C-alpha positions as CSV (number, residue, x, y, z in Angstrom):
1,M,0.0,0.0,0.0
2,T,2.8,2.4,1.0
3,S,4.9,1.4,-2.0
4,G,2.0,2.0,-4.3
5,F,1.4,5.5,-2.9
6,A,5.1,6.3,-3.2
7,G,5.1,5.1,-6.8
8,R,2.1,7.4,-7.6
9,A,3.8,10.3,-5.9
10,I,7.2,10.0,-7.5
11,R,5.9,10.8,-11.0
12,P,4.1,14.1,-10.2
13,V,7.1,15.3,-8.1
14,G,9.4,14.6,-11.0
15,L,6.9,16.4,-13.3
16,A,6.7,19.3,-10.9
17,L,10.4,19.7,-10.8
18,M,10.5,19.8,-14.6
19,I,7.6,22.3,-14.7
20,G,9.3,24.4,-12.1
21,A,12.5,24.4,-14.1
22,I,10.6,25.4,-17.2
23,E,8.8,28.2,-15.4
24,L,12.0,29.6,-14.0
25,S,13.8,29.4,-17.3
26,G,10.8,31.0,-19.0
27,C,10.8,33.9,-16.5
28,S,14.5,34.3,-17.3
29,S,14.1,34.3,-21.1
30,A,10.8,35.9,-21.6
31,G,11.1,38.7,-19.1
32,G,14.8,38.7,-18.3
33,P,17.9,40.2,-19.9
34,G,17.3,38.5,-23.2
35,L,14.3,40.7,-23.8
36,F,16.5,43.8,-23.9
37,S,19.2,42.6,-26.2
38,S,18.2,45.3,-28.7
39,Y,18.7,48.0,-26.0
40,T,22.2,48.9,-27.1
41,V,24.3,52.1,-27.1
42,A,24.9,53.5,-30.6
43,A,28.3,54.9,-31.5
44,D,26.7,58.3,-32.3
45,D,24.5,58.5,-29.2
46,T,25.7,61.6,-27.3
47,C,23.8,60.4,-24.3
48,G,25.4,57.0,-24.4
49,D,27.1,57.2,-21.0
50,Y,23.8,57.8,-19.3
51,K,22.2,55.0,-21.3
52,S,24.9,52.6,-20.3
53,Q,24.4,53.6,-16.6
54,L,20.7,52.8,-16.9
55,K,21.3,49.6,-18.7
56,G,23.7,48.5,-16.0
57,Y,20.8,48.0,-13.6
58,R,19.2,45.3,-15.7
59,D,20.9,42.2,-14.3
60,F,20.2,43.2,-10.7
61,F,16.5,43.7,-11.1
62,F,16.1,40.7,-13.2
63,S,18.0,38.4,-10.8
64,S,15.7,35.7,-9.4
65,M,13.6,36.2,-6.3
66,L,11.5,33.2,-7.4
67,E,13.1,30.4,-5.4
68,G,9.6,29.8,-4.0
69,A,8.1,29.2,-7.4
70,A,9.9,25.9,-7.9
71,I,9.0,24.8,-4.3
72,G,5.4,26.0,-4.8
73,A,5.1,24.2,-8.1
74,G,6.4,20.9,-6.6
75,V,3.9,21.1,-3.7
76,G,1.1,22.1,-6.0
77,A,1.8,19.3,-8.4
78,L,1.8,16.7,-5.6
79,S,-1.4,18.1,-4.1
80,G,-3.1,18.1,-7.5
81,Y,-2.1,14.6,-8.3
82,L,-3.2,13.3,-4.9
83,I,-6.6,15.0,-5.2
84,G,-7.2,14.4,-8.9
85,G,-5.2,11.2,-9.2
86,N,-3.9,12.1,-12.7
87,A,-1.3,14.1,-14.6
88,Q,-3.8,16.8,-15.5
89,G,-4.4,17.4,-11.8
90,A,-0.6,17.6,-11.3
91,L,-0.3,20.2,-14.1
92,I,-3.1,22.4,-12.6
93,G,-1.6,22.0,-9.2
94,A,1.8,23.0,-10.4
95,A,0.6,26.1,-12.1
96,A,-1.3,27.2,-9.0
97,G,1.6,26.2,-6.7
98,G,4.0,28.2,-8.8
99,V,2.0,31.3,-8.4
100,I,1.6,30.8,-4.7
101,G,5.2,29.9,-4.3
102,A,6.4,33.0,-6.2
103,A,4.1,35.3,-4.3
104,G,5.8,34.4,-1.0
105,G,8.9,32.6,-2.2
106,Y,11.3,35.2,-1.0
107,Y,10.0,35.2,2.5
108,A,9.9,31.4,2.6
109,A,13.5,31.1,1.4
110,K,14.7,33.7,3.9
111,Q,12.8,32.1,6.8
112,K,14.3,28.7,5.9
113,A,17.8,30.2,5.8
114,A,17.3,31.9,9.2
115,A,16.4,28.5,10.7
116,G,14.0,30.1,13.1
117,N,16.2,32.9,14.3
118,Q,14.1,36.0,14.0
119,Q,17.0,38.5,14.4
120,T,18.9,36.7,11.6
121,L,15.8,36.8,9.5
122,A,15.3,40.6,10.2
123,N,19.0,41.3,9.5
124,S,18.9,39.4,6.2
125,V,15.7,41.1,4.8
126,Y,16.9,44.5,6.1
127,A,20.2,44.1,4.2
128,D,18.4,43.1,1.0
129,L,16.0,46.0,1.3
130,S,18.7,48.5,1.9
131,H,20.5,47.3,-1.2
132,E,17.3,47.3,-3.2
133,N,16.4,50.9,-2.3
134,G,19.9,52.1,-3.2
135,E,19.6,50.4,-6.6
136,I,16.2,52.1,-7.2
137,D,17.8,55.4,-6.3
138,G,20.4,54.7,-8.9
139,V,17.9,53.8,-11.6
140,T,15.9,56.9,-10.9
141,Q,18.9,59.2,-11.1
142,A,20.3,57.4,-14.2
143,F,16.9,57.6,-16.0
144,N,16.4,61.2,-15.3
145,N,20.0,62.1,-16.3
146,L,19.3,60.2,-19.6
147,R,15.9,61.9,-20.0
148,D,17.4,65.4,-19.5
149,C,20.1,64.6,-22.0
150,R,17.6,63.6,-24.6
151,L,15.7,66.8,-24.2
152,R,18.9,68.9,-24.2
153,T,20.1,67.1,-27.4
154,A,16.7,67.8,-29.1
155,Q,17.0,71.4,-28.2
156,T,20.5,71.6,-29.6
157,V,19.2,70.2,-32.9
158,K,16.6,73.0,-33.0
159,S,19.2,75.6,-32.2
160,D,21.4,74.3,-35.0
161,L,18.5,74.6,-37.4
162,A,17.7,78.1,-36.3
163,A,21.3,79.1,-36.8
164,R,21.3,77.5,-40.2
165,R,24.1,75.1,-39.3
166,I,22.0,72.1,-40.6
167,S,19.1,71.8,-43.0
168,R,15.5,71.1,-42.1
169,E,15.8,67.6,-43.4
170,E,18.9,66.9,-41.3
171,A,17.1,68.3,-38.3
172,E,14.0,66.2,-38.8
173,A,16.2,63.0,-39.2
174,K,18.2,63.8,-36.0
175,L,15.1,64.5,-34.0
176,K,13.5,61.3,-35.1
177,K,16.5,59.3,-34.1
178,I,16.7,61.0,-30.7
179,H,12.9,60.4,-30.2
180,D,13.3,56.7,-31.1
181,W,16.1,56.4,-28.6
182,F,14.0,58.2,-26.0
183,L,11.1,55.8,-26.5
184,A,13.4,52.9,-26.1
185,D,14.7,54.4,-22.9
186,I,11.2,54.8,-21.5
187,D,10.3,51.2,-22.4
188,F,13.5,49.9,-20.7
189,A,12.8,52.0,-17.6
190,D,9.2,50.8,-17.6
191,A,10.3,47.2,-17.7
192,L,12.7,47.8,-14.8
193,G,9.8,49.5,-12.9
194,A,7.6,46.4,-13.5
195,K,10.3,44.1,-12.0
196,M,10.7,46.5,-9.1
197,T,7.0,46.2,-8.4
198,E,7.3,42.4,-8.4
199,R,10.2,42.5,-6.1
200,G,8.5,45.1,-3.9
201,G,5.6,42.8,-3.5
202,E,8.0,40.1,-2.2
203,Y,9.4,42.6,0.4
204,A,5.9,43.7,1.4
205,T,4.9,40.1,2.0
206,A,8.0,39.5,4.0
207,S,7.5,42.6,6.1
208,D,3.8,41.8,6.7
209,Q,4.6,38.3,7.8
210,M,7.3,39.4,10.1
211,L,5.1,42.0,11.7
212,T,2.3,39.5,12.1
213,S,4.8,37.1,13.9
214,D,6.0,39.9,16.2
215,P,3.2,42.1,17.6
216,A,5.8,44.0,19.7
217,A,7.5,45.1,16.4
218,R,4.3,46.6,15.2
219,Q,3.9,48.6,18.4
220,T,7.5,49.8,18.0
221,L,6.8,50.8,14.4
222,D,3.7,52.8,15.5
223,Q,5.8,54.5,18.2
224,R,8.5,55.5,15.7
225,R,6.0,57.0,13.3
226,A,4.4,59.0,16.1
227,S,7.7,60.2,17.6
228,T,9.7,61.0,14.5
229,P,9.5,64.8,13.7
230,S,10.0,66.1,10.2
231,A,13.7,66.4,9.4
232,G,15.3,69.4,11.1
233,A,12.1,70.5,12.7
234,A,13.6,71.1,16.1
235,A,16.3,73.4,14.9
236,A,14.7,75.1,12.0
237,P,13.0,78.5,12.3
238,S,9.5,78.6,10.8
239,G,10.4,81.0,8.0
240,G,11.8,84.5,7.4
241,G,14.6,83.5,5.1
242,A,16.0,80.6,7.1
243,R,18.5,78.4,5.2
244,L,17.8,74.6,4.9
245,V,19.3,71.9,2.8
246,A,17.7,68.8,1.2
247,T,18.3,65.6,3.2
248,E,18.1,63.7,-0.1
249,A,17.0,64.3,-3.6
250,A,13.6,65.9,-3.3
251,R,10.7,67.2,-5.5
252,V,9.7,70.8,-5.5
253,R,5.9,71.0,-6.0
254,E,3.7,73.8,-7.3
255,E,1.2,73.3,-4.5
256,K,1.2,71.7,-1.1
257,S,0.3,68.2,-2.4
258,A,2.2,65.1,-3.5
259,D,-0.1,65.1,-6.5
260,S,0.8,68.6,-7.5
261,K,2.9,69.4,-10.5
262,Q,6.7,69.1,-10.0
263,I,8.4,72.3,-10.9
264,A,12.0,71.5,-9.9
265,G,14.2,69.1,-8.0
266,L,16.7,69.4,-5.3
267,A,20.0,67.5,-5.0
268,P,21.0,66.0,-1.7
269,G,22.6,68.8,0.4
270,E,21.3,71.6,-1.9
271,P,20.5,74.8,0.0
272,V,17.1,76.6,-0.2
273,T,15.6,79.7,1.4
274,V,12.5,79.1,3.6
275,L,9.5,81.3,3.2
276,E,7.1,79.4,5.4
277,R,7.4,76.1,7.2
278,D,4.9,73.6,8.6
279,E,6.8,71.2,10.8
280,S,4.0,68.7,11.3
281,A,4.5,65.1,10.3
282,N,3.0,65.6,6.8
283,G,3.8,69.3,6.6
284,W,5.1,71.3,3.6
285,T,7.7,74.0,3.5
286,E,7.5,76.9,1.0
287,I,10.9,77.6,-0.4
288,K,12.6,80.1,-2.7
289,L,14.8,78.6,-5.3
290,R,18.1,80.1,-6.5
291,D,16.4,81.2,-9.8
292,G,13.7,83.1,-7.8
293,R,10.8,80.8,-8.2
294,T,8.9,79.5,-5.2
295,G,7.5,76.1,-4.5
296,Y,6.8,73.5,-1.8
297,V,8.9,70.6,-0.5
298,A,7.8,67.9,2.1
299,S,9.2,69.3,5.3
300,R,10.7,65.9,6.3
301,L,13.1,66.2,3.3
302,L,14.7,69.4,4.6
303,R,17.1,70.0,7.5
304,P,19.2,72.8,8.8
305,A,22.6,73.3,7.1
306,G,25.2,71.5,9.2
307,A,22.7,69.2,10.9
308,R,23.1,65.5,10.7
309,P,21.4,63.7,7.8
310,A,18.6,61.3,8.6
311,T,20.0,58.0,9.8
312,P,18.7,54.6,8.6
313,P,16.1,52.9,10.9
314,P,17.3,50.3,13.4
315,Q,18.1,46.9,12.1
316,D,15.0,45.1,13.4
317,V,11.6,44.0,12.2
318,A,10.1,47.5,12.6
319,G,13.1,48.8,10.6
320,V,12.3,46.3,7.9
321,A,8.8,47.7,7.7
322,Q,10.2,51.3,7.5
323,L,12.5,50.3,4.7
324,T,9.6,48.6,2.9
325,E,7.6,51.9,3.1
326,S,10.6,53.7,1.6
327,N,10.7,51.1,-1.1
328,Q,7.1,51.9,-2.1
329,L,7.8,55.7,-2.1
330,K,10.9,55.2,-4.2
331,R,9.1,53.0,-6.8
332,K,6.3,55.5,-6.9
333,A,8.7,58.4,-7.6
334,L,10.3,56.5,-10.5
335,T,6.8,55.7,-11.9
336,D,5.9,59.4,-11.8
337,D,9.2,60.3,-13.6
338,I,8.5,57.7,-16.3
339,A,4.9,59.0,-16.8
340,Q,6.3,62.5,-17.2
341,A,8.8,61.3,-19.7
342,K,6.0,59.7,-21.7
343,T,4.2,63.0,-21.8
344,E,7.3,64.7,-23.0
345,A,7.9,62.1,-25.7
346,N,4.4,62.7,-27.0
347,G,4.7,66.5,-26.8
348,S,6.5,69.1,-28.9
349,A,10.0,68.5,-27.6
350,F,11.0,66.4,-30.7
351,Q,9.0,68.4,-33.2
352,L,10.5,71.3,-35.1
353,S,7.5,73.5,-34.5
354,G,7.9,73.1,-30.7
355,S,10.5,74.2,-28.2
356,I,11.7,72.9,-24.8
357,S,11.1,75.2,-21.8
358,R,11.7,72.6,-19.1
359,Q,15.0,73.0,-17.3
360,P,16.8,69.7,-16.5
361,A,16.9,69.1,-12.7
362,V,17.9,66.5,-10.3
363,R,14.9,64.4,-9.4
364,P,14.2,62.4,-6.2
365,S,13.8,58.9,-5.3
366,A,10.9,59.7,-2.9
367,A,8.1,62.2,-2.3
C-alpha cells in the first residue's frame, strides 16, 4: 500500500520539478535580460554614457527572487495529483503552486535560511531592502539624467537649425533618431519598474509576515512613526529666510500636495531659502529657489545646514517595515518620472514646431 502510494507520488514530483525548471527558465528568457538585447548604445549617441548607466541595472532587477516558485510548483503538483489522481491534476496544481510559491517565495526562502532565528531573518531582509532601495535610487537618477540629456540634445538640434548650421531635413532626421532612442529608454525603464514592483511585493509580503509574527515590532513601528519629527524640525526657524538643505533628492511642487505638478528638483545637500514652514509630520515647506521661483517641499526632506542627515532605521523587524515603506515611495517616484517622460515624448520637444522650456533638474527617489 505504502509502496503504491510512493510510486504514484514520484511521478508528479518529477513532473513538478520539470515544470518548475521550465517556469523559472521561462521567466528568465521571456522577461529577463534576453528581452533587452536590442537596447544597445549607438556609437553616435551623445547620451550613451547615461544609457549605459541605466542599462547596467538590468541584471540586478532581473535576478531571481522566485526560489519559492519551484517549491510551490512541486507542492502544488503533488497536491493536484493526490486530489485528482492524474497528470492533469498535477499540471493544474503545479501552475497554482507556482503562483503561490512565487508570491511568498522570497520570505519562505529567507525564513528557511534563518532556521527560526528572528533576528537573523530581520538582518537578512533588512540588508536586502537597503541594497534594493539604493539600486532604485540609482535607476531613478540614471533615467532622469538620460531623459534630460535627450531633451537637451533635441533642443541643440533645433538651435542648430535656427542658426542654419543644418538643413531642415537633417534636423528632422536627427530629432526622429533621438525620439526613437527616448522611446526605447522609456520602455526599458518601464520594464525595470515592473520588476521593481514584483520584487517590492515580495518585500511587502516578508514585512507583513514578520510584523504578524512579532506584535511588539508593530507597536515599535507605530511609536517610531508618532515620535519622529520632520527632518530638522527642532532646529529650523519657521520662516523668514531661514536656510535649509535637502536631506536627499527631493521634489519641489507647485502646491502643497504630493499630486501637485513638480516644478523643480533638489539634489542632496542643496540649500534653499525658507519662506514658510509647517513642521508637522505631513507638513510642507514653502521655499525660494536660486532662480527666484517658489514652490513646496515635504518638510521631512529638509534639514538645517550642518545638521546630521537622517539615519537609517534600526536593524530590526520594525526597521524592515520602515524600509519597505521607503521602497514603495521610491518606486512611486520612478513611476511618476516615467509618466512625465512619456508625456514629454508625445509632446512638442521632438518636433521642429515646438520648443523645450523645461529645465533639467535632479529628481528624487521619494516624495
